[in-house]
C-alpha positions as CSV (number, residue, x, y, z in Angstrom):
1,X,-15.9,0.9,7.1
2,X,-13.0,3.7,6.1
3,X,-13.2,4.3,2.5
4,X,-10.0,5.1,-0.1
5,X,-9.4,8.3,-0.9
6,X,-9.5,9.2,-4.6
7,X,-6.0,9.6,-6.0
8,X,-7.0,13.4,-7.2
9,X,-8.6,14.7,-3.9
10,X,-5.6,12.9,-1.0
11,X,-4.0,16.1,0.4
12,X,-7.9,17.2,0.8
13,X,-9.5,14.3,2.4
14,X,-12.1,14.0,0.4
15,X,-13.8,9.9,0.8
16,X,-14.7,8.2,-2.0
17,X,-18.0,7.7,-1.3
18,X,-18.4,5.1,-4.0
19,X,-15.9,2.1,-2.2
20,X,-13.9,-0.4,-2.6
21,X,-15.8,-2.4,-5.4
22,X,-16.9,1.3,-8.0
23,X,-13.0,1.4,-7.8
24,X,-11.8,-2.1,-7.8
25,X,-14.8,-2.5,-10.8
26,X,-13.4,0.0,-12.8
27,X,-9.3,-0.4,-12.4
28,X,-10.5,-3.2,-14.2
29,X,-11.7,-1.9,-17.4
30,X,-8.8,-2.2,-19.8
31,X,-8.0,1.3,-20.4
32,X,-3.5,1.9,-21.3
33,X,-2.5,5.3,-21.9
34,X,-2.7,6.0,-26.2
35,X,1.0,5.8,-27.7
36,X,2.1,7.5,-30.6
37,X,0.2,4.9,-33.1
38,X,-2.7,4.6,-30.9
39,X,-4.9,8.0,-32.8
40,X,-5.0,11.0,-30.1
41,X,-5.9,14.7,-31.1
42,X,-2.0,16.8,-30.6
43,X,-0.3,14.0,-30.0
44,X,0.8,12.6,-27.3
45,X,4.3,13.9,-25.9
46,X,6.8,11.6,-23.2
47,X,5.8,14.1,-20.5
48,X,2.6,13.3,-21.2
49,X,2.2,10.0,-21.2
50,X,5.1,9.9,-18.5
51,X,2.6,12.0,-16.1
52,X,-0.2,9.5,-16.8
53,X,1.6,6.4,-15.5
54,X,2.2,8.6,-12.4
55,X,-0.8,9.8,-12.1
56,X,-2.3,6.0,-12.7
57,X,0.5,4.2,-10.1
58,X,-0.8,7.0,-7.3
59,X,-4.8,5.7,-8.0
60,X,-3.7,2.2,-7.1
61,X,-1.6,3.2,-4.8
62,X,-4.9,4.7,-3.1
63,X,-6.9,1.5,-3.8
64,X,-4.0,-0.2,-1.5
65,X,-4.0,1.9,1.1
66,X,-8.6,1.5,1.4
67,X,-8.0,-2.6,0.9
68,X,-5.6,-2.0,4.0
69,X,-7.9,0.4,5.9
70,X,-11.1,-2.0,5.2
71,X,-9.5,-4.9,5.9
72,X,-8.6,-3.1,9.8
73,X,-12.5,-2.4,10.1
74,X,-13.1,-5.9,9.6
75,X,-10.5,-6.7,11.8
76,X,-12.0,-4.3,14.5
77,X,-15.1,-5.8,14.7
78,X,-14.4,-9.2,13.2
79,X,-16.7,-9.5,10.1
80,X,-16.2,-11.3,7.6
81,X,-18.2,-10.4,4.8
82,X,-16.2,-7.1,4.9
83,X,-13.2,-9.4,5.1
84,X,-14.8,-11.0,2.1
85,X,-15.0,-7.7,0.0
86,X,-11.5,-6.7,0.8
87,X,-10.2,-10.3,-0.5
88,X,-12.3,-9.6,-3.4
89,X,-10.6,-6.3,-5.1
90,X,-6.7,-8.1,-4.9
91,X,-7.5,-9.1,-8.1
92,X,-8.2,-5.6,-9.3
93,X,-4.1,-4.8,-8.4
94,X,-3.0,-7.9,-9.6
95,X,-4.6,-6.8,-13.3
96,X,-3.8,-3.3,-13.1
97,X,-0.1,-3.7,-11.8
98,X,0.6,-5.4,-15.0
99,X,-0.4,-3.5,-16.9
100,X,1.3,0.2,-15.2
101,X,4.0,-2.2,-15.7
102,X,3.7,-3.2,-19.8
103,X,3.3,1.0,-20.5
104,X,6.1,1.4,-18.4
105,X,8.4,-0.9,-20.6
106,X,6.4,0.5,-23.8
107,X,7.7,4.2,-22.8
108,X,11.0,3.2,-22.7
109,X,11.1,1.3,-25.7
110,X,8.9,4.2,-28.0
111,X,10.3,6.8,-26.2
112,X,13.4,6.0,-24.8
113,X,13.4,9.3,-22.5
114,X,16.4,10.0,-20.4
115,X,17.7,12.1,-17.3
116,X,14.7,13.2,-14.9
117,X,11.8,12.4,-17.4
118,X,13.6,7.9,-16.6
119,X,14.2,8.6,-13.2
120,X,10.2,8.9,-13.2
121,X,9.9,5.3,-15.3
122,X,12.2,3.3,-13.0
123,X,10.7,5.1,-10.2
124,X,7.1,3.9,-11.0
125,X,8.6,0.5,-12.4
126,X,10.1,-0.5,-8.0
127,X,6.8,0.8,-6.8
128,X,4.2,-0.2,-8.7
129,X,5.6,-3.5,-7.8
130,X,5.5,-2.8,-3.9
131,X,1.7,-0.9,-3.8
132,X,0.8,-4.9,-4.9
133,X,2.6,-6.1,-1.8
134,X,0.2,-3.2,0.4
135,X,-2.7,-5.3,-1.3
136,X,-1.2,-8.7,-0.8
137,X,-1.0,-7.9,2.7
138,X,-4.5,-6.2,3.1
139,X,-6.2,-9.5,1.7
140,X,-3.9,-11.5,4.2
141,X,-5.2,-9.0,7.0
142,X,-9.1,-10.1,6.4
143,X,-8.2,-13.6,5.7
144,X,-7.5,-13.7,9.0
145,X,-10.8,-11.6,9.9
146,X,-12.3,-14.5,8.6
147,X,-10.4,-17.0,10.9
148,X,-11.2,-15.1,13.7
149,X,-14.9,-14.7,12.9
150,X,-14.8,-18.2,13.2
151,X,-13.6,-18.9,16.3
152,X,-15.8,-19.4,19.1
153,X,-14.0,-16.8,21.3
154,X,-13.5,-12.9,21.0
155,X,-9.3,-11.7,20.8
156,X,-8.2,-9.6,23.3
157,X,-6.2,-6.9,21.3
158,X,-2.7,-6.0,21.8
159,X,-2.1,-1.5,22.7
160,X,0.9,-2.3,20.2
161,X,-1.4,-4.0,18.0
162,X,-3.7,-1.4,17.8
163,X,-1.3,1.3,17.6
164,X,-0.1,-0.3,15.1
165,X,-3.0,-0.7,13.4
166,X,-3.4,3.1,13.4
167,X,0.2,4.4,12.4
168,X,1.1,2.2,9.2
169,X,-2.4,3.4,7.5
170,X,-1.2,7.0,8.2
171,X,2.3,6.5,6.8
172,X,1.1,5.5,4.1
173,X,-1.0,8.6,3.9
174,X,1.6,10.1,4.0
175,X,3.8,8.9,2.4
176,X,1.3,9.2,-0.7
177,X,1.1,13.1,-0.1
178,X,4.9,13.0,-0.3
179,X,4.9,11.0,-3.5
180,X,2.3,14.0,-5.1
181,X,4.0,16.6,-4.2
182,X,8.1,14.8,-4.5
183,X,8.2,15.9,-1.0
184,X,12.1,14.8,-0.1
185,X,12.1,16.0,3.0
186,X,8.8,13.8,4.9
187,X,10.0,11.0,2.7
188,X,13.8,10.8,4.8
189,X,11.3,10.9,7.8
190,X,9.4,8.3,6.7
191,X,12.7,6.7,6.3
192,X,13.4,7.7,9.9
193,X,10.1,7.0,11.5
194,X,10.4,3.1,10.6
195,X,11.7,2.3,13.6
196,X,9.5,3.0,16.1
197,X,6.5,0.7,13.5
198,X,9.3,-2.3,14.4
199,X,9.6,-1.5,17.8
200,X,5.6,-1.5,18.1
201,X,5.1,-5.1,16.2
202,X,8.0,-6.4,18.8
203,X,6.0,-4.3,22.0
204,X,2.2,-6.3,21.0
205,X,4.3,-10.0,20.3
206,X,5.5,-9.2,24.0
207,X,2.0,-8.8,25.0
208,X,1.0,-11.3,22.9
209,X,2.8,-14.1,24.3
210,X,1.8,-13.3,28.7
211,X,-1.8,-12.6,27.2
212,X,-1.5,-16.6,25.8
213,X,0.1,-17.4,29.3
214,X,-2.6,-21.1,30.0
215,X,-4.7,-19.6,28.3
216,X,-6.9,-22.5,26.2
217,X,-6.4,-24.2,22.4
218,X,-9.0,-21.6,20.8
219,X,-7.5,-18.1,22.5
220,X,-3.4,-19.6,20.9
221,X,-5.6,-19.7,17.9
222,X,-6.8,-16.6,17.5
223,X,-3.6,-14.7,19.6
224,X,-0.8,-16.5,16.7
225,X,-3.6,-15.0,14.2
226,X,-3.0,-11.1,15.7
227,X,0.8,-12.7,15.8
228,X,0.2,-12.1,11.7
229,X,-1.2,-9.3,11.4
230,X,1.6,-7.1,13.4
231,X,4.4,-9.2,10.5
232,X,2.0,-8.1,7.4
233,X,1.6,-4.7,9.3
234,X,5.0,-4.5,10.2
235,X,5.4,-5.6,6.6
236,X,3.8,-2.8,5.5
237,X,5.8,-1.1,7.3
238,X,8.9,-1.9,5.2
239,X,7.3,-1.4,2.0
240,X,6.9,2.7,2.8
241,X,10.1,2.6,4.0
242,X,11.3,1.0,0.6
243,X,8.9,3.6,-1.6
244,X,10.7,6.7,1.2
245,X,13.0,5.4,-0.4
246,X,12.6,5.8,-3.4
247,X,11.3,9.2,-3.3
248,X,14.5,10.4,-2.3
249,X,15.9,8.8,-5.0
250,X,12.7,10.4,-8.1
251,X,14.0,14.0,-6.2
252,X,17.4,14.2,-6.1
253,X,19.1,11.0,-8.1
254,X,20.2,9.5,-4.7
255,X,19.9,5.9,-3.5
256,X,19.2,6.1,0.4
257,X,19.0,2.4,0.7
258,X,21.9,0.9,2.6
259,X,23.6,4.0,2.6
260,X,24.2,3.4,7.1
261,X,25.9,0.1,6.5
262,X,28.2,1.9,3.7
263,X,29.3,4.7,5.8
């Protein structure tokens, strides 16, 4: 089973051996950034509050990607127990998404940030929602693994689906690094690479349709479930593209979404 990387160690690839459950339990605890009304030694500047909320979002992203990797582990091994464990983590991501959004609105109202500080908060608000959706897709893949475990057949995974299952999490980690470093060049490359993920999804579907010809009911049911996994992974790739476009905005102030349609 692949465990998520702690956000402080993501650049160095140090695994968080406490696992998904410990992370989700900590995330579920009441945890708020101290605002000016709270007693704090030396007080909190707007910059400290914004930096803290961005770190929380990165940590949330690390957990969501860990869920995605664990859901794929459950899928490849058709392990219903691991899949159920992944699905149990989704509520922690949902809770943290709401808390981060509330903190952003409080900072906007009380600190009235401008220029780059405002841009960072706009970035966090947008990416925060996309990260929650990654966790939703991980939960959906886990649900597929549980359904496959209940079937009397062992599915043959399409080559394209296997490759998607490797490339999408790798793209997620690459994007986390780009977010941490505000690496605009890497973010632009992620946007360009999204077409490859789309093509892999199409190839996986084509392979599935050919392999299911003249198959029985159970094999067809398994094939339809695998098609759903491909769609879930392709949508995670789309989310990574969206976030990468937001990293470009964070680093440059340039909105590149739909840019090719405006030329």
